[in-house]
N, C-alpha and C positions, 0 to 999 in steps of 0.2 A: 531456629532464628530465620525470619523471612529473607530471602536474598534481595540485596538492593540492586535496583536498575541502574546500570552504569551507562552514562551518555557520552557519545562523541560529538563534540561541538566543533564545527568548522565556520569560523568567522573572522574576516580579515580586519574589522574595526576593532581595534584593541579595546577601546573603552567599552563599547557594547558588549564585546566577547567576555570581558572580565566581569560586567555587570551580570549577564546572564549565567556565567559560571557560579558566581557568588549566589544568586537567587536559586538556581537549581540545587545547589549543594545544600543551601539553607532548608530546602524542602525535601531533602533527603535522598537526592540523586547525585551520586559521585560523578563528576563531569571532567572530561579532559578537552581542554581548548587547543585547537590547532589553528594557526593564522593563515593557512592557505590550503587549497585542496590536495596538493602533493603531500604535505605534512600529514594531513588528515588520513590519507589513504595508507601511509607507513604506519601510522599509529593504529589503524584498523587491522593491518595484516599482522601485527605483533602483539596486540592486546585484545582481550575479550570485551566485547560492548554488547549491550542489550537494546540500544536506542541510538538512532543518528539525527542530529539537527544540523542542517547544512545551509549556509548562506549560498546564493547563486553567484554573484558577481565577486569572485575572488582572483587574486593573481596566481600565476603558475598553472593552476587547474581549476576550471569553474565548478560550481556546484552540480551542474548537470552531468558533467563528465565524471566527477567524483562518485555520484550517485549510480552511473552506469557501471563503473568499475567494482563498486561495493556490491551491487546486485549480482555480479558475476561470481563473486566470492561467497555471498550469502543472499538466498532468495527470500529469506524470511524476516531478516531484521527490519523493524519499522524505520522509515525515513520521513523526516518532516522538513520541508523547505521553508527558509525564512528568506524574503526577497522584498527589495524595493520595486522589482518588476512585477507590475500589476496587470499587464496586458493579458487578455484572455489566452492568447496563443501561447504565452510563457507558462501560464498555469497548466494548460492541457499538456504542454511538452513535459512539465515536471511529473505529471502522472504517467505519461508514456514511458518515462525513463525508470519508473518504479517507486514514486513517492506515495506515501500513505496519506499526506496531507500537505497543504501549501498555505502559509501564513504570510500575509503582505505587511511589509513595514509602511508607517508605524503601527505597533501592536503593543497590547498590554501584557505584562508578565503573566497575569492572571489567565488571560485567555490562552496564552502558550501552555501554561501548566495543565489547564482543563483539556486541551487537545492531546497533550502527551498522555494523560490519564485515560482518555477515551480511546486512543489507539491501543494502548496497553491492555485495556479491558478486551477489546475485540480480539486482540492477539492471543490472549491467555484464557479466553473463556473456554471452558470444557464442554463438550457436547453432552446433552442429556443421555442417560444410559438407555432411554426408551427411544431415543431419536435415531433415525436411520442415517448412517454415515458412509456406507458403501453403496455406490450406484453403478450399474451395469447398463449400457446403452450402446447399440451398434457394436463396434469393435472395441469400445472403450470400457475401462474400469476406473471409477473415480473414488479415491479414498479421501474423504473430506478431512478426517482427523490428521492424516500425514500430508495433506495438501498435495497429493500426487494424482496426476492424470496418466493413466497407462494404456498403451495400445500396441499389441504385438510386442510386448516386452520393452518397448521404449517409453521411458518415463519422463514426463514433464512436471517439474516442480513448480507449483503455483504460489503466488503471493496470497496474503491473507484475504484481500478484497477479491481476487479472482476466485479463490476457493469458496468465499461466502456467496458470490454471485452465481457460480455454477451450481452450488447447492441448491439455491433457491430455484433456479431453472429446471434442475432435476426433480425437485419436489413438485413442480408444475408441469412435468414433461407432457408434450402435446396439448398443453393448455396455455393461455396467455398469462405471463407474469406481468402484472400491473407495474408501470414504472414508479408510480408513487409508493407503492408498497416496498419496492426493492430499495428506493432511496431512503425511505424512513428506517428500514431495518438495518441497512448497512451503513449509510451515512449519517442517520439521525436527522436529516434535513432534506426536503425535496426542492431545494432552491435550484434556479436555472444553472448555476455554475456547477452544482453536484451532479445534475443531470448530464451535462456535457462530460464531466469526468467519468461518469458511468459509461457513456458511450465509447469512451476509450477503452475501458475494460471489456465491453461487449465485442469491440474489434479484436482484441488480443485472444479472447476465448474462441471467436469465429475462426481465427488463424489456427489455433490448436486443433480444432475439429474439421478442418477442411479436407483431410485425407480420406474421411469416410463418407461416400457419397449418399449414404442412408441416414446421416445426420445433418441436420441443417439448423442453424440458429437465425431465426428471421425477425425482422422488425414488424410489428403490428402498428400501422400508423396511428399516432394520436392515443395509443393505449399502452404498449409496451413491448414485450419480446416473447418469442415461443421457441422453445427447444423442440423441434420436430424430428422424431425418429420412426422411420418407415420399415 
């Protein structure tokens, strides 16, 4: 029997929270509703979950803080933000703290479901047996399947999107990775907002790679990015 995906939902609006819980469970996703970030964090610590859906503006602990704490406990679990905060800086901050997606209110239940399914597909998709999954460059070894970047025995666990993006860069090492290609392959959409969120992930990867002077992740203006290994 296929394992059901269990969702941790943090939403302080009781009416919306109950509607979301009822809808997700009707679609086959067991859902635990928490009415603030602190309760959600305790639920996460003491129960197994496969997916997180967090409101941002909540009492006691906001969604951004909750996501940061969850990410320290689990680098891989998908996190989707729901929020009335539609400013671009809020969305980018959401990705910076580890979100896989960000959906602004009001939204349709159908769109939420489609986004959850898309994230789960990306997270669970196995690599092709003929596809290269181990990359070595400079002092680094990158294991795509395990989402681990290793240098001198120090391991950095990557998120799904970080791993997908680094894999594309490795496959195009010393060549330009076109922004549009990366956006359509990882985000399935080359919109301006997704392009900005990809920039956040590029900045994170650049930070992980900074200790090896022989490795550089550069912007190619107007085109894309290049992983340069000398």
